[in-house]
N, C-alpha and C positions, 0 to 999 in steps of 0.2 A: 504494500500500500504506500501511498505518498507520505512523505515525512512532513510533519507540521512545520518544522523549521524551513523546509523547502517551499511550502505554500506561503509562509510569511515573507520569505526573501524574494520570491518570484511570482507573486500573486497574479499580476497581469499576464506574464508570459505563460504560466500554467493554464490560466483561463483561456487564452488564445489557442494553446495546444489542444486542450480538451474540446474546444469548439469544433475541431475537426471530426469529432465523433457525432456531430449533429446537435450537441448540447454543451453549453459552456460550463455547467455546474457552478455558476457564480454564487448562487445561494448556498450551496453546500460548502464551498470554499470559505465564504464569509462566516458561515455558522461554525466551521472548524476553528477559525481564528477567535471567534467569540467564546467558544468553549475553552480554548486554550488560555485565553485571558482569565476566564473564570477559574480555571485550574490553577493558574499561577497565583491569583489573588487569594484563593482558598488555601493554597500551600503556604503562602506568606503569613496568613492569619494563623494557621495551625502552628507554624514554626514559632511565631511570636507567643502563642498561648502556651506551648510546651516550654519555651524558654522562661516565661513568667512563672510557670509552675515550678521549674527547677530552682529559680532564684528564691521563691518564697519558701520552698522546702528547706533550703539552706538557712534562711532566716528563722524558721521554726526551731531548728536545732540550736541556733545561737540563743534564742529566747529561753529555751528550756535550761540551757547551761547557766544563763544569767538569773534563773529563778523567776522569770516573768511568764508564769504559766498561763495567765488569762490572755496575754498577748499572743502566746503560742497557739492557744486553742482557737482564737479568733482567726489567726492566719490559716490554721488547718481547715476551718470552715470555708475560707476563701479558696483554698486549693481544691476542695470538693467541687465548688462551682466551676473552677477552671477545667478540672478533669472532665466534667459533664460537657462543657463547651467544646473541649478538645475532641471528645468522643463524637459529638455531632459534626464537627468540622471534618473529622476523618471519614465519616459516612458520606458527607457532601463531596469530599475529594474523590472518594472511590466511585461515587455515582457519576460525577462529571468526567472522570477519566474513562469510564466504561462507555458513556454516551459519545465521547470524542472518538474512542476506538471503533465503535459501531459505525459512526458516520464515515470515518476514513475508509472502512472496508467497503462502503457503498460507492466510493468515488473510483472510477477506473484509472488506469495508468494514463499519463499524459503522452500523446503521440509525439514521435520525433518530428523535427522540422521538415523532413523530406516526405512525410506521409501525406498523400493527397486527401483533400476534403471529399466527403461523400458519405452516403448512407447505405448503399446496396452494392452487391458484387459488380454491377455494371459500371460503378465508379472506380473500380480498381484499375491500376495503371500497368499495362503490359510493357515490361522493360526489355525483354529479350525473347526471341523465338529461335529455336535450334532445330535444324533438319527440315524435312518435308514429309507430308503425310504419305503413307504407302498406298500404292494403287493395287487394289485387290480384285481378283476375278470372282472370288466368293466372299460375301460379307456376312457370315454367320456371327451373331453376337456370342459372347463367351459362354453364356448359359446353355446355348445350343451345342457349342463345341464341347463343353464339359460333359454333356449328356452323350454326344456322339462318341467320344473317346473314353467315357467312363472315368472322368477325372474328379468330378465334384458332384455329390448327391445332395441337392438342396432339400428334397422331400424327406429323405432319411433324417436330416438334421431337424426338420419340423417334428418328425415322429419322436426323436430322442429328447429334444428340448423345446424347440419352437422356431418360428421364422427368424432368420438372421443368424443361425448357428449351423453353417454348412459342414458336411462331412467330406474331407479330402481323401481321395482313394488312389491307389496305384501310382501312376506317374504324376498325378495331380499332387499327391502328398509328397512325392520326391521333389517336385518343383518347389513346393513350399520350403522344404528343408534346405534345398540347394540355395535358394535366394537368401535365407537367413544366414547360412554360413558364408556365402559370398559377401553379403553386406558387413558382417562382423569382421571378416578377414581384411576387407578393404579399409575399415576403420583402424584396425590394429596396425596396418602397414604405415599409417601416417601418424602414429603416436597416441591413439586413443587407448585407454585402459578399460578392459572388459570387466563388467560387473553383472551379477545376476541377482537383482533385488527381489524382495517380497512382492507379491501381487495383491496383497491386502494392506490397507493403510488405516491409520487411526485418524481422528478428527484433527489433531495437531498437524499432521502431515498434509491433510487436505486443505487446511487453512494456509499453511506455509507457502504453497505454490499457487493458491488462488482458486482451487476447485471449490472450496467452501468459503463463504456461503453461496458464491455465484452460480456454480454448476451442480448443486446438490441433487437436483431432480434428474440429472443425466447420469448419475452413478448408481450402480447396484449397491444397496445398503443391507448389511446383515445386522438386523436390529438387536438380536440377542447379545451379540458381542460388540455392537456399535463399531463395526469395521466396514470399510468401503472397498469394493473391488476396483482396481486401478483403471482409469480410462486411457492411460499412457504411462510408459516407463519414466517419463519426465518427473512424475510425482515422487516415487520412492528414491530415484537416483539423486535428485536435487536435495531431498530431505536428509540424505546422508550427512549433509553439512549444516543442518539446523543447529543453532546454538554453538557454533564452532568459530573460533578465532584463528585464522590462517596467517601464515607469514607471507609477505609480499613475494618472496622467492618461490612460494608454492604455486603462484599463478602463472599461466592459466592452468586450471585442472581440467582434464579432458577425459570424460567417461563415455563408454558406449555399452548398451545393453539390449538384449532381446527379451521381450515378454509378450505373452498374449495380452490383449487389451479388451476391455469390456465397456460398452456404452449403451445406455437404454435407448437413445435416439428417439425419445418420445416425440410424437407428432409427425414422424417421417412416414411418408406414403407416396404412392404414384410410381411412374415409370422410372424415376431417378433412383429408386431403391431396388431395382430388379437385379437379380443375381448377386454379384460381388460388389455392386456399386455402393451399398450401405449395409453394414452388418452390425450385429450386437457383440459378436466376438470375432477378433481378427488378430493377426500377428504383425509385430512391428519391431524394427530395430531403431533405437533412439540414440542420438548424440546429445550430450549435455556438457556445457562448459561453465566454469566459474572463472571470471576474468577481472582484471584490473579495469576500473572505469575508463582509463585513458585508452584502452585497447579493445573495448568490447565491440565497437562498430566495425573495426577492421577485421576482427574475428568473425563477426556476422557475415561479412562478405566472403571470407574464406570458407565458412560453413556452407554458404549458398553454392559456391563453386564446387565444393566437394560433393554435395548432393547432385549437382548437375553432372559431375563426372561419372557418377553411378548410372545415371540415365543415358549418358552417351555410350558407356560401355555395353549397356543393354540394347543399344541401337534404337532408342525410342525418340520419337518426335515430341518435343516438349516446349513449354514456354514458362517464363518467370513473371510473376505479377507482384507488384508492390501494393499491398492492401490499403484501401482507403480507411479513414478513421472509423466509419460506421460499420465496416465489415471485419474489423480487426478484433482479436480477442481482448477480453476485459483487462488482462494483466500485461499485455504486450505494449511496447513503445514503438516497435517497427517489426513488421512481418513480411517475409517473402513467401509466396505460395508457388510451388512447382506443379504444373499440370501436364499430363501426357495426353496425346491425342488418340482417341479410339476411332480407328478407321471404319469399324463395323457399325458402331453406334453413331458415328459422325458427330462426336462432341468431345470436349475437354474434360478430363477426370483429374481431380486434385489428388496428388500422391504424397505431398510433403508440405509442411509449414516450417519455416526456420525463423526464429524470433529472438529479439533482444528485449529483455525486461528491465534493463537498467537496474535500479535498486528496489523496484516494486516488490519482487519476491523476497529479496535478501532482507528487506526491512521487516517483513512478516517472519522470516526465518531466523532473524538475528544472526545472519551470516556475515561475518566481518573479517578483515585482515588488518595486520599491523603494518603501517606505512613506514617510510624512512625516518620519520620523526618519532616513531615508537607509539604513535596514536592509532586507535582503531577507527576504521571507516567501513562502510558497507561496500561489499563487492557487487559486481554485476553478474547476472545469470543469463544464460542463453540455452536454447535447445532447438532440436530439429528432428524431423522424421527422416531416417536414412536407411531404409525407407519403410512405409506402410505397404504391406504385401497385397491386399485384395485387388486394388485397381491396377497395380503393376502386373499381377497375374492376368487380369482381364485384358490389359493392353497387349501383353506378350502373346496371349492366345489369339486375340483378334487380328493383330497387325502382322502376325507371322504365319497365318493360315495359307495353305496351298491346296491344290486339288488332291494331293496324296499325303497330307499330314501337316503338322505344325512344326516349323523349324525353330529350334532353340538357339538363343544367342551363344556365340562361341565361348564367351567367358564362363558360361555355366556348364559347359560340357564336362570338365573335370569333376564337378560337384554332382552332376546328374547321372553320369554313366551312360548317357544316350544323347543323341543330337537331334532327334526328331520324335514327335508324338504321332503315332499312326496305329 
């Protein structure tokens, strides 16, 4: 969440940045300052009350030693009043602190200066397009190809669990495993450290990365244990550093991890959810970095280029979008989306989002590092899909189909043990 000191120091700038989301949040920002003023005045009053009580307590001891019992008793009565006042002030301080905290959690991150204004995906900025759309003699969508070659059984998944939980079979399952290993190996080759995090998280972890309270309805919740199933590996991997103070020399920290991901996708319906286009359970390899604030945006560009390199090696036609303020995630300051072109469906499919959160997550996480002066300051956090599998699989099946089978990208051959699905 935004820091109150930051709001105070850069009120107009933050208001203008937030306006890119379609709303300036001026009232919320002003209320935050008002609450912080109240917090400060209450704290000052409480400190004064406690100091007065300490001073009088010393006087009481002196009066007793001097044999002035009546004066001492009178002072004791006064301390009782001060203690009651202090108790009320402590309650007031706790209440205003909680109200300020709750308010700050409702204000999204302030978009970076390069983020275009806009409210819908149509306002996103296409900044790069790579390759050309394949020309196909046959244009079967991936769900028909999956049935033809017995790769994915959507109905069997419905039987076992429900819609949005497909069963991968035979070469379809091997393609899943091949992509996961390929993506992990590519990350390891450029210095990422592999981690395998839990797929259940507690409330503190959900709050730390911004899934709670903003996306509570999109996560599966186990009410008996009060645990949530992760929507992305970003959540547990980033939370590895919650309440941690790092050294400047530790930065950047680069982690990569594979997990299954689970999303309720409440309200999703229609043709855009057909097949692998939108699932409740899917596999994804995630990259997460903890960075020095001076380096985070250059690292974001590097992460974007890395994800693009994976798409290039898979031979996919893709484009990169800079998301507008209204289409950007609640916690993000700047997001690039990567979309691959589906030649059979004749539309673009999002396969990755790469984002810089500046200090929005680290403020919630209390994730800090010690700078050259020995002082602690908040780090910047970044993450990206590298990559989400369902739409990659959809594009590979659709774009590489031929009359006698589906040709697999050469980089996957060592992982697959075959070069064609037929």
